[in-house]
MARFI-529967 format. One record per atom (N, C-alpha, C, O): x, y, z. Coordinates in steps of 0.1 Angstrom, whole numbers, plus 5000, padded with zeros to 4 digits. Example, Ala and Ser with C-alpha at 12.3 -4.5 7.8 and 13.67 -1.06 7.14 Angstrom:
BEGIN
px_py_pz
5132_4943_5078
5123_4955_5078
5132_4967_5078
5142_4967_5085
5128_4978_5071
5137_4989_5071
5129_5000_5079
5134_5011_5080
This chain:
BEGIN
px_py_pz
5685_5390_0951
5692_5393_0961
5693_5380_0968
5685_5373_0973
5710_5380_0967
5713_5368_0969
5719_5363_0984
5721_5374_0990
5722_5355_0990
5724_5347_1004
5732_5360_1007
5735_5369_1000
5736_5356_1021
5750_5352_1027
5755_5342_1032
5751_5333_1040
5766_5344_1026
5773_5324_1028
5781_5321_1038
5792_5325_1035
5781_5317_1048
5785_5309_1059
5795_5303_1056
5792_5297_1045
5810_5299_1061
5814_5284_1059
5819_5283_1070
5826_5292_1076
5816_5272_1075
5819_5269_1091
5831_5257_1092
5829_5245_1088
5844_5262_1096
5853_5250_1089
5865_5248_1098
5872_5258_1101
5867_5236_1101
5888_5242_1104
5891_5221_1100
5883_5212_1099
5907_5222_1097
5906_5215_1095
5913_5199_1105
5918_5188_1101
5909_5203_1115
5913_5193_1129
5896_5193_1128
5888_5201_1127
5897_5181_1128
5880_5167_1139
5882_5171_1149
5892_5173_1155
5863_5174_1152
5866_5169_1166
5864_5181_1172
5868_5181_1184
5858_5195_1167
5865_5203_1174
5845_5215_1171
5842_5227_1173
5837_5202_1166
5829_5213_1172
5820_5211_1158
5808_5210_1160
5826_5211_1144
5824_5221_1133
5804_5216_1136
5795_5221_1143
5803_5206_1127
5787_5205_1128
5777_5209_1135
5766_5214_1132
5784_5209_1151
5773_5215_1161
5772_5230_1161
5763_5237_1165
5783_5232_1156
5779_5248_1154
5776_5254_1139
5775_5266_1135
5773_5240_1129
5771_5245_1116
5755_5245_1118
5750_5256_1115
5744_5233_1123
5738_5228_1124
5728_5239_1138
5717_5245_1137
5733_5239_1147
5728_5252_1155
5730_5272_1151
5723_5282_1153
5737_5270_1148
5742_5283_1140
5729_5286_1126
5723_5296_1124
5728_5277_1121
5717_5277_1109
5700_5274_1116
5691_5275_1109
5697_5271_1128
5687_5268_1132
5683_5282_1137
5672_5286_1133
5697_5294_1150
5691_5305_1146
5689_5312_1135
5677_5317_1133
5702_5315_1123
5693_5321_1116
5681_5324_1110
5677_5334_1105
5673_5310_1110
5663_5307_1108
5652_5315_1111
5642_5319_1105
5658_5319_1127
5644_5328_1127
5645_5343_1120
5635_5351_1121
5657_5348_1113
5655_5357_1106
5658_5355_1088
5666_5363_1082
5651_5341_1081
5652_5347_1070
5653_5324_1067
5652_5316_1076
5654_5323_1057
5652_5311_1048
5667_5306_1050
5676_5313_1047
5668_5298_1053
5684_5291_1054
5688_5274_1045
5682_5263_1044
5697_5278_1041
5699_5260_1041
5712_5258_1046
5718_5268_1051
5716_5248_1046
5729_5240_1049
5734_5234_1038
5727_5225_1034
5744_5234_1032
5752_5224_1028
5762_5217_1032
5773_5222_1032
5760_5209_1035
5771_5194_1042
5780_5191_1029
5776_5185_1019
5790_5195_1029
5803_5195_1020
5812_5185_1030
5824_5185_1029
5806_5179_1036
5820_5173_1044
5814_5155_1041
5802_5151_1044
5823_5146_1035
5820_5139_1031
5816_5127_1040
5811_5116_1035
5818_5129_1056
5814_5119_1064
5794_5124_1069
5786_5119_1077
5794_5135_1061
5777_5136_1058
5772_5139_1072
5760_5138_1072
5778_5143_1085
5773_5144_1100
5762_5149_1101
5753_5144_1108
5759_5164_1089
5749_5176_1090
5742_5171_1078
5746_5177_1068
5733_5163_1075
5728_5151_1066
5724_5144_1079
5713_5147_1083
5730_5136_1085
5729_5124_1097
5718_5134_1107
5706_5134_1107
5726_5140_1113
5719_5152_1122
5704_5154_1117
5696_5150_1126
5699_5157_1105
5687_5158_1104
5677_5151_1100
5666_5154_1102
5683_5141_1095
5675_5129_1092
5673_5121_1109
5666_5112_1114
5678_5124_1112
5670_5118_1127
5657_5124_1135
5650_5117_1143
5655_5140_1133
5646_5147_1132
5631_5138_1131
5625_5132_1122
5628_5140_1141
5606_5132_1141
5601_5137_1123
5607_5145_1116
5590_5130_1118
5579_5132_1111
5575_5150_1119
5577_5160_1113
5570_5149_1131
5561_5162_1134
5573_5170_1141
5570_5177_1151
5583_5168_1138
5594_5179_1142
5607_5178_1133
5617_5174_1137
5605_5181_1121
5615_5179_1115
5626_5191_1114
5623_5203_1116
5643_5187_1110
5649_5199_1117
5642_5217_1108
5633_5217_1099
5649_5227_1114
5642_5236_1110
5647_5244_1096
5640_5253_1091
5659_5239_1092
5662_5241_1080
5666_5228_1071
5669_5217_1074
5667_5235_1057
5668_5222_1043
5685_5223_1043
5692_5233_1040
5691_5207_1047
5698_5202_1049
5701_5192_1034
5693_5183_1031
5714_5196_1026
5714_5194_1007
5731_5187_1012
5737_5192_1021
5734_5179_1006
5750_5170_1005
5750_5175_0991
5741_5174_0982
5765_5183_0991
5766_5187_0975
5768_5177_0966
5773_5167_0970
5764_5179_0953
5761_5167_0943
5771_5167_0930
5771_5158_0921
5782_5179_0931
5790_5185_0919
5798_5196_0925
5804_5195_0936
5799_5206_0916
5814_5218_0924
5803_5228_0933
5792_5232_0932
5811_5228_0939
5805_5235_0955
5805_5248_0951
5796_5255_0956
5813_5254_0944
5810_5276_0945
5796_5275_0929
5787_5284_0928
5797_5267_0922
5783_5265_0913
5770_5260_0925
5760_5267_0927
5772_5253_0928
5756_5246_0939
5758_5254_0948
5750_5250_0955
5764_5266_0955
5760_5278_0965
5759_5288_0959
5755_5297_0967
5760_5293_0945
5754_5306_0938
5741_5298_0932
5730_5303_0936
5740_5289_0927
5725_5284_0924
5712_5283_0937
5700_5285_0937
5721_5279_0947
5707_5281_0957
5710_5293_0964
5703_5292_0974
5718_5305_0965
5719_5317_0973
5712_5323_0965
5712_5335_0968
5703_5320_0952
5690_5329_0950
5675_5328_0958
5666_5336_0959
5678_5312_0963
5661_5309_0969
5666_5310_0986
5658_5307_0995
5676_5314_0988
5676_5315_1005
5681_5331_1006
5685_5338_0998
5679_5333_1022
5688_5347_1027
5701_5345_1030
5711_5352_1028
5700_5330_1038
5715_5328_1041
5718_5311_1039
5710_5303_1043
5728_5308_1035
5741_5297_1029
5746_5292_1041
5748_5302_1048
5751_5279_1048
5758_5276_1057
5762_5261_1049
5756_5253_1042
5775_5262_1055
5786_5252_1044
5793_5244_1053
5805_5247_1056
5785_5231_1059
5797_5225_1067
5806_5222_1057
5803_5219_1046
5821_5225_1063
5837_5221_1058
5836_5202_1057
5827_5194_1061
5847_5202_1052
5856_5186_1057
5864_5189_1062
5873_5197_1058
5864_5183_1072
5881_5187_1083
5895_5181_1077
5901_5172_1082
5899_5191_1060
5908_5183_1056
5913_5195_1050
5903_5201_1045
5924_5201_1048
5927_5210_1038
5937_5206_1027
5947_5212_1023
5929_5190_1021
5938_5182_1014
5931_5185_1000
5937_5183_0990
5920_5189_1001
5904_5188_0987
5902_5202_0987
5904_5210_0996
5900_5203_0978
5896_5219_0969
5884_5227_0978
5882_5239_0977
5875_5216_0987
5859_5218_0987
5861_5228_0996
5853_5237_0996
5877_5230_1011
5871_5242_1022
5876_5253_1013
5869_5263_1014
5890_5251_1003
5892_5269_0997
5875_5270_0992
5866_5276_0998
5875_5263_0980
5863_5270_0974
5852_5277_0982
5847_5287_0979
5848_5269_0996
5837_5270_1005
5841_5287_1006
5832_5295_1004
5856_5292_1008
5857_5305_1017
5856_5312_1004
5855_5324_1007
5855_5310_0989
5861_5316_0979
5848_5321_0980
5849_5333_0981
5832_5314_0982
5820_5322_0979
5816_5322_0995
5804_5318_0997
5823_5324_1005
5818_5330_1012
5820_5347_1019
5830_5353_1022
5809_5350_1021
5813_5358_1035
5818_5360_1044
5825_5371_1044
5817_5351_1056
5827_5350_1062
5827_5337_1064
5820_5330_1057
5838_5330_1075
5842_5319_1076
5842_5317_1092
5850_5324_1098
5836_5308_1100
5835_5305_1121
5839_5291_1115
5834_5283_1107
5855_5293_1128
5864_5287_1133
5863_5281_1141
5869_5290_1148
5859_5270_1152
5853_5260_1160
5870_5260_1165
5880_5261_1158
5869_5259_1178
5889_5258_1183
5879_5255_1201
5871_5261_1208
5889_5239_1201
5891_5240_1218
5897_5242_1225
5906_5234_1227
5895_5252_1235
5899_5261_1243
5913_5257_1250
5917_5258_1261
5918_5252_1240
5941_5246_1244
5948_5255_1238
5939_5262_1233
5960_5259_1234
5963_5266_1224
5972_5257_1212
5977_5261_1202
5973_5238_1219
5980_5229_1207
5964_5231_1197
5965_5230_1185
5950_5233_1202
5944_5235_1191
5944_5241_1185
5945_5238_1173
5943_5254_1191
5948_5270_1180
5960_5270_1170
5962_5276_1159
5964_5265_1175
5983_5266_1170
5981_5249_1157
5990_5248_1148
5970_5238_1158
5968_5231_1150
5961_5238_1141
5957_5232_1131
5959_5250_1141
5950_5257_1132
5954_5267_1124
5946_5276_1121
5971_5268_1119
5977_5279_1117
5977_5274_1098
5974_5283_1090
5978_5266_1095
5979_5259_1077
5963_5265_1076
5960_5265_1064
5954_5268_1083
5942_5272_1079
5941_5287_1076
5938_5293_1065
5944_5294_1091
5950_5305_1083
5953_5313_1073
5946_5321_1067
5968_5306_1072
5973_5309_1059
5963_5306_1048
5961_5314_1040
5959_5295_1048
5946_5291_1034
5936_5306_1035
5931_5312_1026
5937_5310_1048
5926_5320_1045
5928_5334_1031
5923_5338_1020
5945_5336_1044
5949_5346_1036
5953_5350_1019
5955_5361_1014
5955_5335_1015
5955_5332_1002
5945_5333_0999
5947_5342_0990
5927_5329_0998
5916_5330_0992
5912_5341_0993
5905_5345_0984
5916_5349_1005
5916_5371_1007
5912_5374_0992
5902_5377_0986
5930_5370_0990
5938_5378_0977
5923_5377_0967
5921_5387_0959
5915_5368_0966
5899_5369_0951
5890_5370_0960
5879_5372_0953
5888_5369_0970
5873_5374_0980
5874_5381_0987
5872_5379_0999
5878_5393_0983
5882_5404_1000
5868_5404_1006
5867_5414_1014
5861_5399_1005
5850_5404_1016
5847_5391_1026
5838_5389_1034
5862_5380_1022
5857_5370_1035
5865_5381_1046
5874_5388_1046
5849_5373_1059
5849_5377_1069
5858_5366_1082
5850_5363_1090
5873_5360_1085
5871_5355_1094
5873_5350_1112
5883_5354_1116
5869_5346_1116
5861_5347_1130
5864_5331_1138
5861_5320_1133
5872_5334_1154
5877_5321_1157
5860_5319_1172
5855_5327_1179
5859_5309_1170
5849_5307_1178
5850_5292_1193
5847_5280_1193
5856_5302_1202
5865_5293_1211
5846_5280_1215
5835_5284_1217
5850_5265_1214
5839_5260_1218
5842_5249_1234
5853_5248_1240
5832_5244_1235
5836_5236_1251
5844_5243_1258
5855_5238_1260
5841_5256_1265
5844_5259_1273
5839_5258_1286
5827_5259_1287
5849_5255_1301
5841_5249_1312
5830_5264_1317
5834_5276_1318
5821_5259_1320
5813_5268_1328
5826_5272_1342
5837_5268_1347
5815_5287_1346
5828_5295_1358
5849_5293_1352
5861_5294_1356
5843_5290_1345
5860_5290_1338
5868_5298_1329
5864_5296_1317
5876_5307_1330
5877_5313_1323
5890_5314_1314
5900_5315_1322
5894_5315_1303
5903_5313_1293
5916_5311_1302
5919_5318_1312
5924_5300_1296
5932_5300_1303
5943_5313_1297
5943_5317_1285
5953_5319_1307
5963_5324_1303
5972_5323_1287
5973_5331_1278
5976_5311_1289
5983_5310_1277
5974_5309_1262
5980_5312_1252
5957_5303_1261
5946_5303_1255
5945_5321_1251
5945_5326_1240
5944_5327_1260
5939_5340_1256
5957_5351_1250
5956_5362_1247
5968_5344_1251
5980_5350_1248
5978_5346_1234
5978_5353_1224
5976_5333_1235
5975_5323_1217
5968_5329_1206
5970_5332_1194
5957_5330_1218
5946_5341_1210
5953_5352_1203
5956_5352_1191
5957_5364_1212
5960_5371_1209
5973_5375_1197
5972_5385_1190
5982_5367_1196
5992_5364_1189
5980_5358_1173
5986_5362_1163
5976_5355_1172
5964_5346_1161
5964_5361_1149
5966_5373_1152
5962_5356_1137
5957_5372_1130
5944_5370_1127
5938_5378_1119
5939_5362_1131
5922_5359_1132
5915_5367_1141
5924_5366_1150
5908_5373_1146
5896_5378_1156
5891_5365_1164
5891_5355_1157
5886_5364_1177
5877_5358_1179
5866_5360_1185
5867_5366_1196
5852_5355_1181
5841_5365_1188
5843_5365_1204
5850_5357_1210
5835_5374_1208
5832_5370_1222
5825_5367_1233
5826_5368_1245
5815_5360_1221
5811_5344_1227
5818_5332_1224
5827_5328_1217
5811_5330_1229
5820_5312_1228
5806_5301_1233
5796_5304_1239
5811_5285_1229
5797_5277_1233
5806_5272_1247
5818_5274_1249
5797_5267_1253
5801_5264_1262
5806_5250_1267
5795_5246_1264
5811_5239_1273
5805_5227_1273
5793_5224_1282
5793_5226_1294
5782_5220_1276
5770_5215_1277
5770_5206_1272
5777_5203_1262
5754_5197_1283
5753_5183_1268
5743_5187_1267
5737_5177_1272
5733_5195_1264
5722_5200_1256
5728_5195_1243
5723_5186_1237
5738_5200_1239
5742_5203_1230
5743_5187_1221
5738_5185_1209
5750_5177_1229
5747_5164_1223
5735_5160_1226
5732_5151_1218
5725_5163_1236
5715_5159_1232
5707_5163_1222
5699_5154_1217
5707_5176_1217
5696_5178_1201
5706_5172_1191
5706_5177_1180
5711_5166_1192
5722_5161_1177
5715_5149_1181
5710_5145_1170
5712_5141_1190
5708_5127_1192
5689_5126_1184
5682_5119_1177
5687_5140_1190
5675_5139_1188
5670_5150_1175
5659_5156_1174
5682_5149_1167
5677_5156_1154
5672_5175_1153
5669_5182_1143
5673_5178_1167
5672_5192_1169
5684_5197_1172
5695_5192_1174
5678_5213_1171
5688_5228_1174
5687_5227_1188
5679_5218_1190
5691_5231_1198
5690_5238_1206
5676_5251_1210
5671_5254_1220
5674_5255_1198
5663_5259_1203
5647_5252_1204
5637_5258_1208
5649_5237_1200
5639_5231_1202
5638_5221_1211
5633_5210_1209
5647_5226_1225
5647_5217_1235
5645_5222_1246
5653_5218_1254
5634_5236_1251
5626_5237_1261
5640_5250_1268
5650_5257_1264
5630_5246_1281
5641_5251_1293
5653_5250_1295
5661_5257_1301
5654_5236_1286
5668_5227_1288
5679_5235_1279
5691_5234_1283
5676_5242_1269
5681_5248_1256
5685_5263_1260
5695_5269_1255
5679_5267_1269
5678_5279_1264
5689_5286_1265
5692_5294_1256
5694_5284_1272
5711_5283_1278
5721_5288_1267
5727_5298_1267
5720_5276_1258
5728_5270_1247
5725_5280_1234
5734_5285_1226
5711_5283_1233
5707_5289_1223
5712_5305_1229
5720_5312_1222
5709_5306_1236
5712_5327_1242
5724_5324_1235
5726_5329_1223
5733_5317_1241
5753_5316_1235
5750_5320_1215
5754_5329_1207
5743_5310_1215
5742_5311_1191
5740_5321_1189
5746_5327_1179
5728_5330_1198
5725_5340_1193
5735_5350_1193
5740_5357_1184
5737_5348_1201
5754_5365_1205
5761_5362_1192
5764_5370_1183
5764_5346_1192
5772_5342_1178
5767_5348_1169
5772_5359_1168
5757_5346_1160
5749_5352_1147
5750_5366_1150
5753_5373_1141
5747_5373_1164
5743_5393_1166
5756_5392_1158
5756_5392_1146
5768_5390_1166
5782_5395_1167
5788_5393_1151
5797_5400_1145
5782_5383_1146
5788_5380_1130
5780_5388_1121
5784_5395_1112
5766_5388_1124
5762_5399_1115
5758_5413_1115
5756_5419_1104
């Protein structure tokens, strides 16, 4: 049986793409064997996992692609239950489109402002084109860096309603623990009590997507 494949993508940088990729993958690791494919030339996912100490390696395998993304994803999907592709923050190369062609779902992290959401409109158009070839592809918006105790602004809620891509009920709050986990080469699941609220957030995202 082949793996379920998830792409984490946004053509805008700084939206928390790798943060979502690595923690989402770590949460999936409680449910099966997981591979992260680092398709971003910046290699952020690979750098993240390389910071893990020898006595506590990152809970999932991370590889950088060395060739055709579709072929690599297909090859590895026989050995894993889940594959997570951390896409480059650009639509100018074919990488993101290739990732979407082999994916079951694409998660799009956006910051909680209408301007950031509107910056993703080109990505929404690209998804529609890919869905002509990959009908199973399900896109979801994940609102990132939500402020605790503050609701989404009316403008953001309105913008989400106008967008053709559904937003997940659960988002990621602005939490220092996400940055701390990255610095330690860990996921929020490995951060003890400090990481519990963030881990619960990621678990809710996974449940909704699965």
